[in-house]
NUDO-726433 format. One record per residue (C-alpha): x, y, z; residue in one letter. Coordinates in pm, 1 decimal, always signed. Example, Ala and Ser with C-alpha at 12.3 -4.5 7.8 and 13.67 -1.06 7.14 Angstrom:
((+1230.0 -450.0 +780.0) "A")
((+1367.0 -106.0 +714.0) "S")
//
This chain:
((-2231.8 -5281.0 +1674.7) "X")
((-2384.5 -5606.7 +1553.6) "X")
((-2705.4 -5422.7 +1467.4) "X")
((-2512.4 -5164.5 +1267.8) "X")
((-2323.2 -5431.4 +1076.3) "X")
((-2645.5 -5613.4 +994.5) "X")
((-2806.5 -5290.6 +869.0) "X")
((-2505.3 -5212.9 +646.9) "X")
((-2509.7 -5564.8 +501.9) "X")
((-2880.6 -5535.7 +434.7) "X")
((-2837.6 -5201.9 +253.9) "X")
((-2558.6 -5324.7 +23.5) "X")
((-2709.7 -5665.4 -41.0) "X")
((-2738.2 -5733.2 -412.1) "X")
((-2472.7 -5482.3 -518.6) "X")
((-2143.2 -5575.4 -679.1) "X")
((-1824.0 -5482.4 -493.0) "X")
((-1716.4 -5238.5 -763.8) "X")
((-2054.4 -5064.4 -737.9) "X")
((-2011.0 -5020.1 -363.4) "X")
((-1659.6 -4881.0 -410.4) "X")
((-1773.8 -4644.0 -686.1) "X")
((-2071.8 -4521.8 -482.9) "X")
((-1851.5 -4465.5 -177.8) "X")
((-1599.0 -4269.6 -385.0) "X")
((-1874.9 -4061.5 -544.5) "X")
((-2028.4 -3976.2 -206.9) "X")
((-1687.7 -3887.1 -63.8) "X")
((-1593.3 -3663.5 -358.6) "X")
((-1933.7 -3494.8 -354.6) "X")
((-1901.8 -3427.4 +17.1) "X")
((-1552.6 -3280.6 -26.5) "X")
((-1668.5 -3067.0 -318.6) "X")
((-1962.7 -2935.8 -114.4) "X")
((-1730.2 -2857.9 +175.8) "X")
((-1492.5 -2674.4 -57.5) "X")
((-1783.5 -2482.2 -210.4) "X")
((-1903.2 -2369.3 +132.5) "X")
((-1556.4 -2270.2 +251.0) "X")
((-1495.1 -2076.4 -70.3) "X")
((-1843.1 -1932.5 -114.9) "X")
((-1701.4 -1581.6 -147.5) "X")
((-1487.8 -1697.7 -440.6) "X")
((-1790.4 -1859.3 -602.4) "X")
((-1992.0 -1539.8 -560.2) "X")
((-1712.8 -1331.1 -711.3) "X")
((-1676.7 -1570.7 -1004.1) "X")
((-2048.4 -1553.8 -1082.6) "X")
((-2054.3 -1175.4 -1049.6) "X")
((-1749.1 -1134.9 -1273.0) "X")
((-1902.6 -1364.4 -1533.9) "X")
((-2219.8 -1154.1 -1542.6) "X")
((-2021.9 -831.5 -1583.8) "X")
((-1791.1 -988.1 -1843.1) "X")
((-2090.3 -1104.1 -2044.5) "X")
((-2242.2 -757.1 -2030.9) "X")
((-1918.0 -598.6 -2148.3) "X")
((-1914.3 -827.2 -2452.3) "X")
((-2227.8 -663.2 -2597.6) "X")
((-2108.3 -442.4 -2890.1) "X")
((-2306.7 -134.1 -2785.6) "X")
((-2178.2 -161.1 -2432.0) "X")
((-1820.1 -207.7 -2555.0) "X")
((-1850.0 +102.5 -2770.6) "X")
((-1987.5 +307.1 -2480.5) "X")
((-1709.1 +192.3 -2251.9) "X")
((-1445.8 +287.3 -2510.3) "X")
((-1597.6 +634.5 -2547.5) "X")
((-1600.2 +683.1 -2170.9) "X")
((-1238.0 +576.0 -2141.7) "X")
((-1140.5 +814.3 -2420.7) "X")
((-1312.3 +1100.4 -2238.6) "X")
((-1127.4 +1000.7 -1923.2) "X")
((-801.7 +1009.2 -2116.3) "X")
((-871.3 +1363.6 -2236.2) "X")
((-951.0 +1483.2 -1885.0) "X")
((-637.7 +1320.2 -1746.7) "X")
((-416.2 +1468.0 -2014.2) "X")
((-560.7 +1810.6 -1947.8) "X")
((-476.8 +1782.5 -1577.8) "X")
((-129.3 +1645.8 -1652.4) "X")
((-24.8 +1895.1 -1917.3) "X")
((-242.1 +2206.6 -1925.6) "X")
((-335.4 +2242.0 -1557.6) "X")
((+22.1 +2173.7 -1446.2) "X")
((+172.9 +2406.6 -1704.1) "X")
((+389.4 +2142.3 -1869.8) "X")
((+301.2 +2271.0 -2216.1) "X")
((+471.5 +2602.3 -2138.2) "X")
((+818.4 +2457.8 -2080.8) "X")
((+1076.2 +2318.9 -2320.4) "X")
((+910.6 +2110.2 -2597.1) "X")
((+912.1 +1743.2 -2502.1) "X")
((+1227.9 +1551.4 -2580.8) "X")
((+1162.1 +1246.1 -2796.0) "X")
((+1516.5 +1188.9 -2918.8) "X")
((+1859.5 +1257.6 -2774.2) "X")
((+1991.5 +1608.8 -2847.2) "X")
((+2231.6 +1595.2 -3143.8) "X")
((+2481.6 +1785.4 -2931.0) "X")
((+2497.1 +1746.8 -2557.5) "X")
((+2374.3 +2037.8 -2347.3) "X")
((+2609.0 +2242.6 -2136.2) "X")
((+2609.1 +2210.9 -1760.1) "X")
((+2431.2 +2545.9 -1734.8) "X")
((+2161.7 +2440.3 -1982.4) "X")
((+2093.1 +2118.4 -1796.8) "X")
((+2063.1 +2296.4 -1461.9) "X")
((+1843.0 +2571.9 -1602.8) "X")
((+1598.6 +2335.9 -1771.4) "X")
((+1582.8 +2108.5 -1468.5) "X")
((+1503.6 +2410.9 -1251.0) "X")
((+1229.5 +2521.6 -1490.1) "X")
((+1068.6 +2176.4 -1486.0) "X")
((+1085.4 +2152.9 -1107.1) "X")
((+889.2 +2477.8 -1073.4) "X")
((+594.8 +2347.1 -1274.4) "X")
((+278.3 +2226.0 -1099.1) "X")
((-9.2 +2384.2 -910.0) "X")
((+86.5 +2273.2 -558.4) "X")
((+355.9 +2416.2 -336.4) "X")
((+445.5 +2104.5 -144.8) "X")
((+660.0 +2284.3 +114.2) "X")
((+369.6 +2491.7 +250.0) "X")
((+225.4 +2200.5 +450.9) "X")
((-105.5 +2169.0 +264.7) "X")
((-3.0 +1840.4 +104.9) "X")
((-119.2 +1526.2 +287.5) "X")
((+169.4 +1279.5 +303.6) "X")
((+313.9 +1385.1 -32.2) "X")
((+648.5 +1473.9 +124.1) "X")
((+788.3 +1391.4 +465.3) "X")
((+1080.4 +1632.6 +481.6) "X")
((+1243.6 +1913.8 +288.3) "X")
((+1209.9 +2218.0 +511.7) "X")
((+1555.1 +2179.9 +672.8) "X")
((+1800.7 +2323.3 +420.6) "X")
((+2103.0 +2213.0 +624.6) "X")
((+1979.7 +1853.1 +624.6) "X")
((+1896.0 +1868.8 +253.5) "X")
((+2241.3 +2000.0 +166.4) "X")
((+2399.7 +1723.8 +372.9) "X")
((+2208.2 +1453.6 +185.5) "X")
((+2300.8 +1607.8 -149.7) "X")
((+2669.4 +1590.0 -61.5) "X")
((+2643.6 +1236.2 +73.5) "X")
((+2463.6 +1116.1 -238.2) "X")
((+2728.2 +1276.8 -457.4) "X")
((+2997.2 +1082.6 -274.8) "X")
((+2822.1 +747.0 -326.1) "X")
((+2633.0 +812.9 -651.6) "X")
((+2809.0 +541.6 -851.6) "X")
((+2849.7 +279.9 -578.6) "X")
((+2665.1 -51.9 -598.8) "X")
((+2589.6 -272.3 -294.3) "X")
((+2574.8 -574.3 -528.2) "X")
((+2954.0 -563.9 -536.3) "X")
((+3035.6 -560.4 -166.6) "X")
((+3397.6 -647.5 -236.6) "X")
((+3435.3 -329.9 -442.1) "X")
((+3222.5 -106.8 -214.9) "X")
((+3264.4 -251.6 +134.6) "X")
((+3168.7 +79.6 +297.6) "X")
((+2820.4 +73.7 +145.1) "X")
((+2771.9 -281.3 +272.6) "X")
((+2871.8 -160.5 +619.2) "X")
((+2618.1 +124.0 +601.4) "X")
((+2342.5 -112.1 +488.9) "X")
((+2408.3 -356.2 +772.9) "X")
((+2409.6 -68.4 +1022.6) "X")
((+2076.9 +65.9 +892.5) "X")
((+1915.9 -274.6 +945.2) "X")
((+2064.7 -316.6 +1291.8) "X")
((+1968.8 +35.8 +1407.1) "X")
((+1613.2 -12.2 +1282.3) "X")
((+1577.2 -349.1 +1453.5) "X")
((+1680.9 -191.1 +1782.6) "X")
((+1390.0 +55.9 +1754.4) "X")
((+1147.5 -237.3 +1741.5) "X")
((+1291.3 -398.6 +2055.2) "X")
((+1488.4 -650.6 +1858.0) "X")
((+1803.1 -828.0 +1972.6) "X")
((+2095.3 -987.8 +1793.9) "X")
((+1862.8 -1276.7 +1706.1) "X")
((+1651.7 -1053.9 +1482.4) "X")
((+1767.6 -976.5 +1127.6) "X")
((+1658.0 -798.2 +812.6) "X")
((+1736.0 -637.2 +477.4) "X")
((+1714.7 -301.6 +302.3) "X")
((+1453.4 -274.8 +24.3) "X")
((+1346.8 -5.8 -222.1) "X")
((+1029.2 +79.6 -30.5) "X")
((+732.9 -51.7 +162.6) "X")
((+589.3 -246.8 -129.0) "X")
((+909.2 -444.6 -174.0) "X")
((+940.3 -503.3 +201.2) "X")
((+588.6 -648.6 +202.4) "X")
((+662.0 -856.8 -107.4) "X")
((+974.9 -999.8 +54.4) "X")
((+792.7 -1090.3 +375.8) "X")
((+517.5 -1265.7 +181.1) "X")
((+768.8 -1457.0 -28.8) "X")
((+960.2 -1565.1 +279.4) "X")
((+649.7 -1690.0 +459.2) "X")
((+514.3 -1859.1 +146.4) "X")
((+836.9 -2050.3 +87.3) "X")
((+889.3 -2129.1 +456.7) "X")
((+535.5 -2265.3 +488.0) "X")
((+576.1 -2466.8 +169.8) "X")
((+893.3 -2640.4 +285.8) "X")
((+825.0 -2669.2 +658.8) "X")
((+446.8 -2723.9 +662.1) "X")
((+380.2 -2850.9 +310.1) "X")
((+141.6 -2569.3 +213.3) "X")
((+83.8 -2577.0 -163.3) "X")
((-200.6 -2323.6 -191.8) "X")
((-79.7 -2032.0 +24.0) "X")
((-322.1 -1779.3 +167.7) "X")
((-284.4 -1474.1 +388.7) "X")
((-551.4 -1324.2 +610.2) "X")
((-574.7 -947.1 +639.3) "X")
((-824.9 -671.0 +702.4) "X")
((-991.9 -491.8 +411.4) "X")
((-795.6 -182.6 +518.4) "X")
((-457.8 -348.2 +460.9) "X")
((-228.9 -169.4 +216.0) "X")
((-282.1 -247.6 -153.2) "X")
((+83.4 -359.0 -171.1) "X")
((-35.7 -688.8 -23.2) "X")
((-273.7 -735.1 -318.6) "X")
((+4.8 -653.8 -562.6) "X")
((+243.3 -895.9 -393.1) "X")
((-22.8 -1167.3 -380.9) "X")
((-78.2 -1126.5 -753.9) "X")
((+293.4 -1160.7 -825.8) "X")
((+350.9 -1448.8 -585.3) "X")
((+40.6 -1656.1 -654.4) "X")
((-95.3 -1612.4 -302.8) "X")
((-464.2 -1580.9 -217.9) "X")
((-573.9 -1302.5 +15.9) "X")
((-868.8 -1362.5 +243.4) "X")
((-995.3 -1013.1 +330.7) "X")
((-1188.8 -980.7 +656.1) "X")
((-1397.1 -680.9 +766.5) "X")
((-1296.3 -407.9 +1004.8) "X")
((-1488.6 -322.9 +1318.5) "X")
((-1701.1 -26.1 +1208.8) "X")
((-1665.4 +148.6 +1543.7) "X")
((-1290.4 +112.9 +1597.3) "X")
((-1182.5 +58.5 +1233.6) "X")
((-950.3 -216.0 +1364.3) "X")
((-952.5 -559.9 +1207.0) "X")
((-1235.6 -780.4 +1329.3) "X")
((-1046.0 -1042.4 +1529.6) "X")
((-1333.3 -1293.9 +1528.6) "X")
((-1356.9 -1273.8 +1149.2) "X")
((-980.4 -1314.4 +1119.3) "X")
((-994.4 -1627.2 +1333.5) "X")
((-1268.3 -1777.1 +1116.3) "X")
((-1070.5 -1708.2 +797.7) "X")
((-764.9 -1907.1 +908.8) "X")
((-724.3 -2240.1 +729.8) "X")
((-452.6 -2501.6 +692.8) "X")
((-330.5 -2299.7 +391.8) "X")
((-279.0 -1977.1 +585.5) "X")
((+86.1 -1867.0 +568.0) "X")
((+53.3 -1518.7 +718.5) "X")
((-170.9 -1299.2 +932.0) "X")
((-133.8 -923.8 +887.1) "X")
((-157.9 -643.0 +1140.2) "X")
((-130.0 -278.1 +1035.4) "X")
((+40.1 -23.2 +1258.4) "X")
((-117.8 +198.1 +1143.5) "X")
((-330.1 +117.3 +839.7) "X")
((-323.6 +382.5 +567.7) "X")
((-692.9 +476.0 +514.4) "X")
((-780.6 +575.2 +872.4) "X")
((-451.4 +577.8 +1062.0) "X")
((-573.7 +308.9 +1303.0) "X")
((-341.8 +58.1 +1472.1) "X")
((-473.9 -298.1 +1470.1) "X")
((-467.6 -498.9 +1792.0) "X")
((-124.6 -652.1 +1735.3) "X")
((-125.8 -845.8 +2062.1) "X")
((-449.4 -1027.7 +1976.8) "X")
((-332.1 -1102.1 +1623.0) "X")
((-1.1 -1226.7 +1760.9) "X")
((-193.0 -1458.2 +1993.7) "X")
((-388.4 -1594.6 +1696.0) "X")
((-62.6 -1658.4 +1514.7) "X")
((+73.5 -1853.6 +1807.7) "X")
((-248.2 -2051.2 +1854.7) "X")
((-263.3 -2160.8 +1490.4) "X")
((+112.8 -2168.8 +1424.3) "X")
((+87.3 -1897.5 +1156.2) "X")
((+349.4 -1622.3 +1108.1) "X")
((+230.0 -1267.0 +1182.3) "X")
((+352.5 -968.1 +983.0) "X")
((+321.6 -615.1 +1121.9) "X")
((+298.9 -358.5 +844.7) "X")
((+464.1 -58.0 +1006.6) "X")
((+567.5 +101.5 +677.8) "X")
((+379.4 +422.3 +752.6) "X")
((+456.7 +438.8 +1123.3) "X")
((+802.3 +283.2 +1124.8) "X")
((+989.3 +592.9 +1233.8) "X")
((+718.5 +753.1 +1441.6) "X")
((+562.9 +474.1 +1653.9) "X")
((+892.9 +370.1 +1817.7) "X")
((+941.7 +727.7 +1942.2) "X")
((+591.3 +797.6 +2069.6) "X")
((+651.7 +680.9 +2424.6) "X")
((+954.8 +906.5 +2452.3) "X")
((+745.8 +1189.7 +2309.4) "X")
((+482.2 +1143.6 +2580.7) "X")
((+232.5 +936.4 +2380.0) "X")
((+268.5 +569.5 +2487.7) "X")
((+115.5 +289.6 +2279.8) "X")
((+34.6 -79.3 +2336.1) "X")
((+313.0 -312.8 +2214.8) "X")
((+325.8 -350.1 +1836.9) "X")
((+674.0 -491.5 +1767.7) "X")
((+901.0 -785.0 +1856.7) "X")
((+784.6 -756.7 +2217.9) "X")
((+463.1 -923.7 +2101.5) "X")
((+490.0 -1305.0 +2092.8) "X")
((+385.5 -1435.7 +1753.5) "X")
((+515.9 -1139.4 +1550.9) "X")
((+759.1 -1286.0 +1298.1) "X")
((+822.5 -996.5 +1058.2) "X")
((+792.0 -617.1 +1049.4) "X")
((+821.0 -369.4 +761.8) "X")
((+923.4 -9.2 +830.9) "X")
((+989.3 +267.1 +578.7) "X")
((+1296.0 +481.0 +631.8) "X")
((+1186.4 +704.6 +343.6) "X")
((+877.2 +825.8 +527.5) "X")
((+921.2 +950.7 +883.5) "X")
((+1284.3 +838.9 +876.0) "X")
((+1326.5 +1141.7 +644.7) "X")
((+1549.6 +954.7 +400.0) "X")
((+1488.0 +1029.6 +29.9) "X")
((+1245.6 +801.3 -149.2) "X")
((+1371.0 +454.6 -223.0) "X")
((+1445.7 +283.7 +108.0) "X")
((+1269.2 +60.9 +360.1) "X")
((+1363.4 -216.7 +602.6) "X")
((+1213.0 -563.8 +630.4) "X")
((+1285.2 -734.6 +964.5) "X")
((+1246.3 -1094.2 +1082.2) "X")
((+1234.6 -1248.9 +1426.4) "X")
((+1469.1 -1524.6 +1314.9) "X")
((+1718.3 -1599.0 +1040.6) "X")
((+1511.4 -1908.3 +958.2) "X")
((+1251.7 -1678.4 +797.4) "X")
((+1490.0 -1441.0 +617.6) "X")
((+1661.7 -1745.0 +467.4) "X")
((+1351.1 -1804.1 +252.5) "X")
((+1352.3 -1446.8 +123.8) "X")
((+1676.9 -1495.6 -67.7) "X")
((+1693.7 -1588.1 -435.6) "X")
((+1980.1 -1801.5 -567.9) "X")
((+2068.5 -1951.8 -908.1) "X")
((+2367.5 -2179.4 -847.4) "X")
((+2420.3 -2305.3 -1205.9) "X")
((+2403.0 -1988.0 -1417.9) "X")
((+2684.7 -1974.7 -1679.4) "X")
((+2760.6 -1622.3 -1562.2) "X")
((+2846.0 -1749.3 -1216.2) "X")
((+2656.5 -1817.6 -894.4) "X")
((+2381.7 -1554.4 -877.5) "X")
((+2233.5 -1458.3 -541.2) "X")
((+2034.5 -1154.8 -431.7) "X")
((+1867.1 -1077.5 -99.5) "X")
((+1581.6 -874.5 -249.8) "X")
((+1423.6 -803.5 -589.6) "X")
((+1695.6 -588.7 -754.7) "X")
((+2038.2 -709.0 -850.4) "X")
((+2232.1 -387.5 -880.9) "X")
((+2116.2 -119.5 -640.2) "X")
((+2184.2 +248.8 -583.9) "X")
((+2451.9 +280.3 -319.7) "X")
((+2373.5 +650.8 -300.6) "X")
((+2028.9 +574.4 -158.7) "X")
((+2180.9 +349.7 +107.0) "X")
((+2426.8 +623.2 +199.9) "X")
((+2168.1 +900.2 +234.6) "X")
((+1940.9 +669.6 +436.8) "X")
((+2229.8 +598.0 +673.7) "X")
((+2305.2 +970.9 +692.9) "X")
((+1941.7 +1055.3 +775.6) "X")
((+1934.3 +807.4 +1062.9) "X")
((+2256.8 +915.4 +1227.7) "X")
((+2182.6 +1285.0 +1166.1) "X")
((+1852.0 +1276.2 +1356.1) "X")
((+1930.6 +1020.4 +1623.7) "X")
((+1681.3 +924.2 +1893.8) "X")
((+1647.6 +1281.5 +2020.2) "X")
((+1578.3 +1425.0 +1675.3) "X")
((+1314.8 +1167.6 +1583.6) "X")
((+1152.4 +1192.9 +1926.0) "X")
((+1117.6 +1570.7 +1898.8) "X")
((+976.3 +1547.4 +1545.6) "X")
((+731.6 +1281.8 +1662.6) "X")
((+620.4 +1497.4 +1955.4) "X")
((+540.0 +1789.5 +1724.6) "X")
((+358.6 +1575.0 +1466.7) "X")
((+146.4 +1384.0 +1718.6) "X")
((+64.5 +1700.6 +1914.1) "X")
((-63.8 +1861.1 +1593.7) "X")
((-257.7 +1547.7 +1497.0) "X")
((-422.4 +1523.1 +1839.1) "X")
((-518.9 +1890.3 +1821.1) "X")
((-676.8 +1841.1 +1479.1) "X")
((-861.0 +1533.9 +1606.0) "X")
((-993.2 +1725.9 +1905.6) "X")
((-1109.6 +2022.6 +1695.4) "X")
((-1275.3 +1809.0 +1428.3) "X")
((-1479.0 +1634.1 +1697.1) "X")
((-1632.3 +1972.1 +1782.0) "X")
((-1774.4 +2013.7 +1430.2) "X")
((-2130.9 +1870.2 +1429.7) "X")
((-2115.2 +1765.3 +1064.2) "X")
((-1786.4 +1574.1 +1103.8) "X")
((-1740.4 +1216.4 +1220.5) "X")
((-1396.7 +1065.3 +1278.6) "X")
((-1303.3 +713.4 +1173.5) "X")
((-1217.6 +534.1 +1495.9) "X")
((-971.0 +686.1 +1739.9) "X")
((-653.3 +767.7 +1544.4) "X")
((-345.3 +771.1 +1766.0) "X")
((-72.1 +850.9 +1516.6) "X")
((-13.4 +1095.1 +1230.3) "X")
((-319.4 +1022.4 +1013.5) "X")
((-659.7 +1169.6 +1094.4) "X")
((-949.2 +1044.0 +881.0) "X")
((-1301.8 +1180.9 +881.3) "X")
((-1632.4 +1183.8 +698.6) "X")
((-1945.9 +1397.3 +718.5) "X")
((-2289.2 +1308.0 +846.0) "X")
((-2482.9 +1547.1 +623.3) "X")
((-2244.6 +1687.2 +360.9) "X")
((-2090.6 +1529.4 +51.8) "X")
((-1743.9 +1461.7 +190.6) "X")
((-1594.1 +1431.4 -156.8) "X")
((-1725.4 +1774.7 -248.4) "X")
((-1575.6 +1904.7 +77.2) "X")
((-1246.2 +1761.4 -43.2) "X")
((-1282.8 +1929.1 -381.6) "X")
((-1343.2 +2267.5 -219.9) "X")
((-1040.5 +2222.4 +4.1) "X")
((-843.7 +2138.3 -309.5) "X")
((-949.3 +2467.5 -465.3) "X")
((-795.8 +2639.3 -163.1) "X")
((-460.1 +2468.7 -204.2) "X")
((-513.6 +2159.2 +11.0) "X")
((-422.8 +1818.2 -128.3) "X")
((-592.1 +1562.6 +96.5) "X")
((-626.5 +1187.0 +51.6) "X")
((-965.7 +1063.7 -69.1) "X")
((-1064.3 +729.3 +85.4) "X")
((-1356.5 +500.5 +2.7) "X")
((-1577.8 +219.9 +134.6) "X")
((-1684.2 +417.3 +332.7) "X")
((-1624.2 +760.2 +179.6) "X")
((-1400.0 +1001.7 +361.2) "X")
((-1089.3 +1218.6 +364.9) "X")
((-769.1 +1192.2 +557.7) "X")
((-475.8 +1416.1 +629.8) "X")
((-133.6 +1263.5 +687.3) "X")
((+81.4 +1494.7 +898.1) "X")
((+457.0 +1522.6 +852.5) "X")
((+732.0 +1754.8 +970.4) "X")
((+613.3 +2002.8 +705.2) "X")
((+301.1 +2067.0 +916.4) "X")
((+478.1 +2155.1 +1240.8) "X")
((+390.0 +2523.8 +1245.3) "X")
((+202.9 +2642.3 +1555.4) "X")
((-106.3 +2757.1 +1366.2) "X")
((-136.3 +2467.4 +1122.9) "X")
((-417.1 +2282.6 +1305.5) "X")
((-626.0 +2599.8 +1333.3) "X")
((-579.4 +2684.2 +964.0) "X")
((-676.0 +2335.4 +855.5) "X")
((-984.6 +2301.6 +1076.6) "X")
((-1100.9 +2652.2 +982.7) "X")
((-1083.3 +2565.5 +612.7) "X")
((-1271.6 +2238.4 +673.4) "X")
((-1551.6 +2435.6 +842.8) "X")
((-1563.5 +2681.1 +552.3) "X")
((-1579.2 +2397.5 +299.5) "X")
((-1869.1 +2232.0 +483.0) "X")
((-2053.5 +2562.8 +493.1) "X")
((-1996.0 +2613.8 +120.0) "X")
((-2130.7 +2266.4 +42.7) "X")
((-2442.1 +2352.9 +241.7) "X")
((-2492.0 +2676.9 +48.0) "X")
((-2407.2 +2531.9 -292.8) "X")
((-2500.4 +2163.1 -292.6) "X")
((-2451.9 +1975.6 -615.0) "X")
((-2234.7 +1729.2 -792.1) "X")
((-1868.5 +1696.6 -707.9) "X")
((-1592.2 +1786.9 -949.0) "X")
((-1229.0 +1680.9 -977.4) "X")
((-1126.1 +1393.7 -751.1) "X")
((-1458.6 +1405.4 -571.4) "X")
((-1637.9 +1328.3 -895.6) "X")
((-1396.1 +1045.5 -972.1) "X")
((-1443.9 +877.0 -635.2) "X")
((-1816.7 +944.6 -622.5) "X")
((-1864.7 +791.1 -965.4) "X")
((-1641.6 +494.9 -882.2) "X")
((-1849.8 +415.7 -574.7) "X")
((-2162.3 +387.7 -791.6) "X")
((-2005.1 +151.0 -1048.3) "X")
((-2060.7 -212.5 -946.2) "X")
((-1824.0 -349.5 -1211.6) "X")
((-1483.8 -261.8 -1064.2) "X")
((-1315.0 -386.8 -1382.4) "X")
((-1416.6 -57.5 -1544.0) "X")
((-1254.0 +142.2 -1265.4) "X")
((-939.8 -61.3 -1315.7) "X")
((-940.7 +15.5 -1687.4) "X")
((-974.8 +387.3 -1612.4) "X")
((-680.5 +363.4 -1372.7) "X")
((-475.7 +198.6 -1647.7) "X")
((-561.4 +490.1 -1874.8) "X")
((-406.2 +716.1 -1611.0) "X")
((-93.1 +501.4 -1597.4) "X")
((-68.8 +513.8 -1975.9) "X")
((-99.6 +893.8 -1975.5) "X")
((+177.5 +906.0 -1716.6) "X")
((+428.9 +799.3 -1979.5) "X")
((+314.8 +1039.1 -2250.9) "X")
((+530.8 +1339.4 -2338.0) "X")
((+239.1 +1544.6 -2474.5) "X")
((-139.2 +1515.6 -2517.5) "X")
((-261.0 +1263.4 -2772.5) "X")
((-415.1 +1388.6 -3093.2) "X")
((-792.1 +1353.1 -3104.5) "X")
((-888.5 +1083.9 -3351.6) "X")
((-1193.2 +871.8 -3405.3) "X")
((-1229.6 +578.4 -3175.4) "X")
((-1113.8 +249.0 -3314.9) "X")
((-1348.2 -41.6 -3302.4) "X")
((-1304.4 -212.6 -2969.3) "X")
((-1145.4 -553.0 -2988.0) "X")
((-1315.1 -879.1 -2915.5) "X")
((-1097.8 -994.5 -2628.1) "X")
((-1248.8 -1049.6 -2285.5) "X")
((-1372.6 -715.4 -2165.7) "X")
((-1082.6 -514.4 -2313.9) "X")
((-1153.0 -184.8 -2485.7) "X")
((-897.0 +14.7 -2683.1) "X")
((-900.0 +355.5 -2846.1) "X")
((-637.4 +554.3 -3027.1) "X")
((-438.2 +741.8 -2772.6) "X")
((-515.8 +499.9 -2489.6) "X")
//
């Protein structure tokens, strides 16, 4: 030690004390900055890449070209929305209230006319995940009557509508029981999977902030995690660290997830299953990571919420994925998917009240009174709560188990038959209701386009390119698997005979994959969202000069 002290004294000899302090501080700050740069190298790379693209978009000729492309996209989208779906043949669009109210008969007639429009018959089973029920007329009629009874009720006012509050509490408790919960577990009803995910992220962000002092919250999830996590992160100011999937299993890469955990991590995410490929992440291993690093684990079971719990009873057992797994702190499950409730309901569950407590929002000093809400909305539709409750008690364990058995049997048959097609390669080993596949020597997006021309409406997935079919109770016919696989074979054959560029959705996804600047894809998607709220096609006019704001392009009609 004496030698070290002598060497230090020799090195600093001749320097003033303030110089030594300043140099020490500079070295320390530089070291910390370098460490931060290394740990956030992906962020640095993205920032540089975005700056390059943003600079390129600022060139006037490029801006003009982008605006023209977006305008062409708008025209194509409007054609598909209005002309291809026949919406121009119905009643002229309403832009003001009728001077005189319509009669009951007029309202019903026009509503029936509008409902018939469109090029897909969703009840025929060729729609992938677009509808989860609707073939049981007795069940449909029951829900219509139940909704009518509760149409004007509001769970916000539990003192006025105590029955709706009772139904809501029972929905949560029944759902928790399916995930091997006890009286210690708790939850809330939400408007759908996205809100359930948002609530879980808010709860874990606020819990980690107060209990662990985390000021820059991050979550760690696989690249295949649902986009609702990105949306929620954007709204909540949370950073998402995306880690790769294992390319053989399509499950999250556990080693990469471990490396991505930092002192700012407030949540790890497991999907059961994930949407693109229908693969269930290794929940037990992720739960173990959560316990090791004291990080809450959320299981996104929105898609599989009312099918996974019944698989063992249907003869298709799975590894644990719920509250049986130590480390799992929250689970989201959609009642409006395989629970067969109408759209607008989901359940978010927590292992302990200590987590749900941080989901709540309260304003104690509002002049209008003490304001408190468990989820995002204030007033809510009591009718949706009532029909969700009715769907659960109508089906019961036996009903859901039988539906699950039929769906999984069909999915396994499709998986088995697709494996026999030389040109087809499955993504991982799907165990639930989604079967995803690609092609080794055919343009899979063009295969999807051809299937679309024959009435199929499959889901196009990307990075890597593929298609998936999401099976529901609408595909429970005995010959469905054979019809689907036969049409896939025909489409592959047709691609081989007539190779060429894709059209329709295939063209959209194929083009998107080749565009490195994803900002442009986002702008095109916003054009679609804008068209969604139009009552009729825009009039063709000359493009306006694009504005000078960062990368934004505008045209008339967009």
